[in-house]
DSSP file (Angstrom, degrees, kcal/mol; ACC not computed):
  #  RESIDUE AA STRUCTURE BP1 BP2  ACC     N-H-->O    O-->H-N    N-H-->O    O-->H-N    TCO  KAPPA ALPHA  PHI   PSI    X-CA   Y-CA   Z-CA
    1    1 A M              0   0    0      0, 0.0     2,-0.1     0, 0.0    76,-0.0   0.000 360.0 360.0 360.0 128.6    4.8    8.5   -0.6
    2    2 A L        -     0   0    0      1,-0.1    74,-0.0     2,-0.1    68,-0.0  -0.465 360.0-138.7 -76.7 147.2    4.1    4.8   -1.3
    3    3 A R  S    S+     0   0    0     -2,-0.1     2,-0.3     2,-0.0    -1,-0.1   0.772  86.3  46.8 -74.1 -27.6    2.1    2.8    1.2
    4    4 A N  S    S-     0   0    0      2,-0.0     2,-0.1     3,-0.0    -2,-0.1  -0.838  80.2-123.5-118.5 153.9    4.4   -0.3    0.8
    5    5 A T     >  -     0   0    0     -2,-0.3     4,-2.3     1,-0.1     5,-0.2  -0.429  34.2-105.0 -84.3 166.1    8.1   -0.8    0.8
    6    6 A L  H  > S+     0   0    0      1,-0.2     4,-2.4     2,-0.2     5,-0.2   0.914 122.9  54.6 -55.9 -43.9   10.0   -2.4   -2.1
    7    7 A K  H  > S+     0   0    0      1,-0.2     4,-0.7     2,-0.2    -1,-0.2   0.896 109.2  46.8 -59.7 -41.9   10.4   -5.5    0.1
    8    8 A Q  H  4 S+     0   0    0      1,-0.2     3,-0.4     2,-0.2    -1,-0.2   0.882 111.4  52.1 -67.6 -37.6    6.6   -5.7    0.6
    9    9 A I  H  < S+     0   0    0     -4,-2.3    -2,-0.2     1,-0.2    -1,-0.2   0.906 115.4  39.0 -66.1 -41.7    5.9   -5.2   -3.0
   10   10 A V  H  < S+     0   0    0     -4,-2.4     3,-0.3    -5,-0.2    50,-0.3   0.469 104.8  85.0 -90.8  -0.7    8.2   -8.0   -4.2
   11   11 A S  S >< S+     0   0    0     -4,-0.7     3,-1.5    -3,-0.4    48,-0.1  -0.322  70.1  38.9 -94.5 178.1    7.4  -10.5   -1.5
   12   12 A D  T 3  S-     0   0    0      1,-0.3    -1,-0.2    -2,-0.1    -4,-0.0   0.710 121.0 -71.4  59.6  27.1    4.7  -13.1   -0.9
   13   13 A G  T 3  S+     0   0    0     -3,-0.3    -1,-0.3     1,-0.2    -2,-0.1   0.772  75.0 179.2  66.0  24.9    4.6  -14.3   -4.5
   14   14 A N    <   -     0   0    0     -3,-1.5    45,-2.6    -5,-0.1    46,-0.4  -0.244  16.0-140.4 -58.7 150.2    2.9  -11.1   -5.7
   15   15 A M  E     -A   58   0A   0     16,-0.3    16,-0.7    43,-0.2     2,-0.6  -0.884   6.4-142.2-117.9 146.6    2.2  -11.0   -9.4
   16   16 A A  E     -AB  57  30A   0     41,-3.2    41,-2.3    -2,-0.3     2,-0.5  -0.944  22.2-161.5-104.6 121.9    2.4   -8.2  -12.0
   17   17 A V  E     -AB  56  29A   0     12,-2.6    12,-2.9    -2,-0.6    39,-0.2  -0.912  19.3-121.6-111.5 126.4   -0.4   -8.4  -14.5
   18   18 A M  E     + B   0  28A   0     37,-3.4    10,-0.3    -2,-0.5     3,-0.1  -0.447  30.1 176.7 -65.0 130.9   -0.3   -6.6  -17.8
   19   19 A T  E     -     0   0A   0      8,-2.9     2,-0.3     1,-0.4    -1,-0.2   0.766  58.3 -30.2-104.9 -37.3   -3.2   -4.2  -18.2
   20   20 A H  E     - B   0  27A   0      7,-1.0     7,-2.9     2,-0.0    -1,-0.4  -0.984  45.3-130.0-170.5 167.9   -2.4   -2.6  -21.5
   21   21 A I  E     + B   0  26A   0     -2,-0.3     2,-0.3     5,-0.2     5,-0.2  -0.999  26.1 171.6-129.6 133.2    0.3   -1.5  -24.0
   22   22 A C  E >   - B   0  25A   0      3,-2.3     3,-2.0    -2,-0.4    -2,-0.0  -0.962  67.0 -15.4-146.0 125.3    0.4    2.0  -25.6
   23   23 A A  T 3  S-     0   0    0     -2,-0.3     3,-0.1     1,-0.3    -1,-0.0   0.847 128.2 -49.8  53.1  40.5    3.1    3.6  -27.7
   24   24 A G  T 3  S+     0   0    0      1,-0.3    19,-2.9    19,-0.1     2,-0.5   0.451 111.6 120.9  81.9  -0.1    5.6    0.9  -26.8
   25   25 A I  E <   -BC  22  42A   0     -3,-2.0    -3,-2.3    17,-0.2     2,-0.5  -0.866  50.8-152.9-100.1 127.3    5.0    1.2  -23.1
   26   26 A V  E     -BC  21  41A   0     15,-3.3    15,-2.8    -2,-0.5     2,-0.5  -0.877  10.4-153.4-101.6 124.9    3.8   -1.9  -21.3
   27   27 A Y  E     -BC  20  40A   0     -7,-2.9    -8,-2.9    -2,-0.5    -7,-1.0  -0.853  11.3-173.0-105.4 130.5    1.7   -1.3  -18.2
   28   28 A Y  E     -BC  18  39A   0     11,-2.8    11,-2.8    -2,-0.5     2,-0.5  -0.935  13.9-145.7-119.5 143.3    1.6   -3.8  -15.3
   29   29 A Q  E     -BC  17  38A   0    -12,-2.9   -12,-2.6    -2,-0.4     2,-0.5  -0.929  12.1-165.8-107.8 133.8   -0.6   -3.6  -12.2
   30   30 A I  E     -BC  16  37A   0      7,-2.6     7,-2.4    -2,-0.5     2,-0.5  -0.978   4.8-157.2-121.3 119.8    0.7   -5.0   -9.0
   31   31 A D  E     + C   0  36A   0    -16,-0.7     2,-0.4    -2,-0.5   -16,-0.3  -0.862  12.8 177.5-100.2 128.0   -1.7   -5.7   -6.1
   32   32 A V  E >   - C   0  35A   0      3,-2.9     3,-2.5    -2,-0.5     2,-0.2  -0.928  63.1 -57.9-130.5 104.0   -0.2   -5.7   -2.6
   33   33 A G  T 3  S-     0   0    0     -2,-0.4    -1,-0.0     1,-0.3     0, 0.0  -0.430 121.6 -17.2  59.1-123.7   -2.8   -6.2    0.1
   34   34 A D  T 3  S+     0   0    0     -2,-0.2     2,-0.3    -3,-0.1    -1,-0.3   0.263 124.6  87.7 -96.9  12.9   -5.3   -3.4   -0.3
   35   35 A S  E <   -C   32   0A   0     -3,-2.5    -3,-2.9    43,-0.0     2,-0.4  -0.811  56.9-162.2-109.2 151.7   -2.9   -1.3   -2.4
   36   36 A S  E     -C   31   0A   0     -2,-0.3    42,-2.8    -5,-0.2    43,-1.2  -0.988   5.2-167.2-131.9 143.8   -2.4   -1.4   -6.2
   37   37 A Y  E     -CD  30  77A   0     -7,-2.4    -7,-2.6    -2,-0.4     2,-0.5  -0.933  13.7-140.8-129.2 151.6    0.5    0.0   -8.2
   38   38 A Q  E     -CD  29  76A   0     38,-2.8    38,-2.0    -2,-0.3     2,-0.5  -0.967  14.9-168.4-114.9 126.1    1.1    0.7  -11.9
   39   39 A L  E     -C   28   0A   0    -11,-2.8   -11,-2.8    -2,-0.5     2,-0.5  -0.959   5.6-158.3-113.4 126.4    4.5    0.0  -13.4
   40   40 A A  E     -C   27   0A   0     -2,-0.5     2,-0.5    34,-0.3   -13,-0.2  -0.916   8.0-171.0-107.6 126.6    5.3    1.3  -16.9
   41   41 A L  E     -C   26   0A   0    -15,-2.8   -15,-3.3    -2,-0.5     2,-0.9  -0.967  22.0-133.1-119.6 129.8    8.1   -0.4  -18.8
   42   42 A N  E >   -C   25   0A   0     -2,-0.5     3,-1.6   -17,-0.2     6,-0.3  -0.712  13.4-162.9 -81.7 109.5    9.4    0.9  -22.1
   43   43 A S  T 3  S+     0   0    0    -19,-2.9    -1,-0.2    -2,-0.9   -18,-0.1   0.569  85.5  65.3 -71.7  -7.0    9.5   -2.1  -24.4
   44   44 A M  T 3  S+     0   0    0    -20,-0.4    -1,-0.3     4,-0.1     5,-0.1   0.552  74.8 111.3 -91.6  -8.9   11.9   -0.2  -26.7
   45   45 A D  S X> S-     0   0    0     -3,-1.6     4,-1.1     1,-0.1     3,-1.1  -0.330  82.2-115.5 -61.0 147.8   14.7    0.0  -24.2
   46   46 A D  H >> S+     0   0    0      1,-0.3     4,-0.6     2,-0.2     3,-0.5   0.851 114.2  59.7 -54.7 -37.5   17.7   -2.2  -25.1
   47   47 A E  H 34 S+     0   0    0      1,-0.2     3,-0.3     2,-0.1    -1,-0.3   0.839 109.7  42.1 -61.2 -33.6   17.1   -4.4  -22.1
   48   48 A W  H X4 S+     0   0    0     -3,-1.1     3,-1.4    -6,-0.3    -1,-0.2   0.594  91.8  83.0 -92.6 -11.6   13.6   -5.4  -23.3
   49   49 A K  H << S+     0   0    0     -4,-1.1    -1,-0.2    -3,-0.5    -2,-0.1   0.802 103.7  33.6 -63.7 -27.6   14.4   -5.8  -27.0
   50   50 A T  T 3< S+     0   0    0     -4,-0.6     2,-0.4    -3,-0.3    -1,-0.3   0.128 104.8  92.3-112.7  19.5   15.6   -9.4  -26.4
   51   51 A T  S <  S-     0   0    0     -3,-1.4     2,-0.3    -8,-0.1    -3,-0.0  -0.920  75.6-120.7-116.8 138.0   13.2  -10.2  -23.6
   52   52 A Y        -     0   0    0     -2,-0.4     2,-0.7     1,-0.0    -2,-0.1  -0.566  22.0-140.5 -72.1 137.7    9.8  -11.9  -23.9
   53   53 A I        -     0   0    0     -2,-0.3    -1,-0.0     4,-0.0     4,-0.0  -0.900  22.8-165.8-102.3 111.0    7.0   -9.7  -22.5
   54   54 A Y        -     0   0    0     -2,-0.7     3,-0.1     1,-0.1   -36,-0.1  -0.618  29.0-125.4 -95.8 154.3    4.6  -12.0  -20.7
   55   55 A P  S    S+     0   0    0      0, 0.0   -37,-3.4     0, 0.0     2,-0.4   0.755  99.7  31.1 -69.3 -22.6    1.1  -11.0  -19.6
   56   56 A V  E     +A   17   0A   0    -39,-0.2     2,-0.3   -28,-0.1   -39,-0.2  -0.996  68.1 178.1-139.5 132.0    2.0  -12.0  -16.0
   57   57 A F  E     -A   16   0A   0    -41,-2.3   -41,-3.2    -2,-0.4     2,-0.4  -0.944  38.2-109.7-124.5 148.9    5.3  -11.9  -14.2
   58   58 A K  E >>  -A   15   0A   0     -2,-0.3     3,-1.6   -43,-0.2     4,-0.6  -0.676  35.7-127.8 -68.5 134.5    6.2  -12.7  -10.6
   59   59 A V  G >4 S+     0   0    0    -45,-2.6     3,-1.3    -2,-0.4     4,-0.2   0.837 106.3  65.3 -59.4 -34.5    6.9   -9.3   -9.1
   60   60 A I  G >4 S+     0   0    0    -46,-0.4     3,-1.2     1,-0.3    -1,-0.3   0.830  94.7  61.1 -57.7 -31.1   10.3  -10.4   -7.9
   61   61 A T  G <4 S+     0   0    0     -3,-1.6     3,-0.3     1,-0.3    -1,-0.3   0.809 108.0  43.0 -64.2 -30.6   11.3  -10.8  -11.6
   62   62 A L  G XX S+     0   0    0     -3,-1.3     4,-2.4    -4,-0.6     3,-0.6   0.237  78.8 114.7 -99.2  11.8   10.7   -7.1  -12.1
   63   63 A M  H <> S+     0   0    0     -3,-1.2     4,-2.9     1,-0.3     5,-0.2   0.861  72.3  56.4 -54.5 -40.9   12.3   -5.9   -8.9
   64   64 A R  H 3> S+     0   0    0     -3,-0.3     4,-1.7    -4,-0.3    -1,-0.3   0.905 112.4  41.0 -58.4 -43.5   15.1   -4.0  -10.7
   65   65 A W  H <> S+     0   0    0     -3,-0.6     4,-2.3     2,-0.2    -1,-0.2   0.815 113.1  54.0 -77.0 -31.1   12.6   -1.9  -12.7
   66   66 A I  H  X S+     0   0    0     -4,-2.4     4,-2.4     2,-0.2    -2,-0.2   0.919 107.9  50.7 -66.6 -43.0   10.4   -1.5   -9.7
   67   67 A R  H  X S+     0   0    0     -4,-2.9     4,-2.4    -5,-0.2    -2,-0.2   0.929 111.5  47.8 -59.5 -45.8   13.3   -0.1   -7.7
   68   68 A K  H  X S+     0   0    0     -4,-1.7     4,-2.4     1,-0.2    -1,-0.2   0.911 111.1  51.5 -60.4 -42.8   14.1    2.3  -10.6
   69   69 A A  H  <>S+     0   0    0     -4,-2.3     5,-2.6     1,-0.2     6,-1.2   0.873 109.9  49.0 -64.9 -37.1   10.5    3.4  -10.7
   70   70 A I  H ><5S+     0   0    0     -4,-2.4     3,-0.8     3,-0.2    -1,-0.2   0.932 112.2  48.8 -65.9 -44.6   10.4    4.1   -7.0
   71   71 A E  H 3<5S+     0   0    0     -4,-2.4    -2,-0.2     1,-0.2    -1,-0.2   0.870 117.8  39.7 -63.5 -37.6   13.7    6.1   -7.2
   72   72 A T  T 3<5S-     0   0    0     -4,-2.4    -1,-0.2    -5,-0.2    -2,-0.2   0.375 110.6-121.8 -93.6   4.1   12.4    8.2  -10.2
   73   73 A E  T < 5S+     0   0    0     -3,-0.8    -3,-0.2    -4,-0.4    -4,-0.1   0.839  78.2 121.2  58.2  37.9    8.9    8.4   -8.6
   74   74 A T      < +     0   0    0     -5,-2.6     2,-0.8    -6,-0.2   -34,-0.3   0.401  38.1 100.9-108.5  -0.6    7.2    6.8  -11.7
   75   75 A L        -     0   0    0     -6,-1.2     2,-0.5    -9,-0.1   -36,-0.2  -0.784  69.2-149.2 -81.4 114.5    5.7    3.8   -9.8
   76   76 A I  E     -D   38   0A   0    -38,-2.0   -38,-2.8    -2,-0.8     2,-0.7  -0.746   7.6-141.8 -96.6 127.8    2.1    5.0   -9.5
   77   77 A Q  E     -D   37   0A   0     -2,-0.5   -40,-0.3   -40,-0.2    -2,-0.0  -0.781  17.7-176.6 -85.3 118.5    0.0    4.1   -6.5
   78   78 A L              0   0    0    -42,-2.8   -41,-0.2    -2,-0.7    -1,-0.2   0.854 360.0 360.0 -85.5 -38.1   -3.5    3.5   -7.9
   79   79 A K              0   0    0    -43,-1.2   -42,-0.1     0, 0.0    -2,-0.1   0.294 360.0 360.0-152.7 360.0   -5.3    2.8   -4.6
């Protein structure tokens, strides 16, 4: 169970910061108050083939993928 809701994660100008890339998966860390989350995005998906991958995104920009990650339980709470 995540400590924060989707609304809390994407609000207040939170930023997603790229931490690393491995085997085509781009990992972002999202800090929300005293919690941190890891979001993994497959850069080989059709949606990302024509999208620039930036080192920092406003979290609201990634809301669609965060919602999917919450539904599939792949959004990892780090702390």
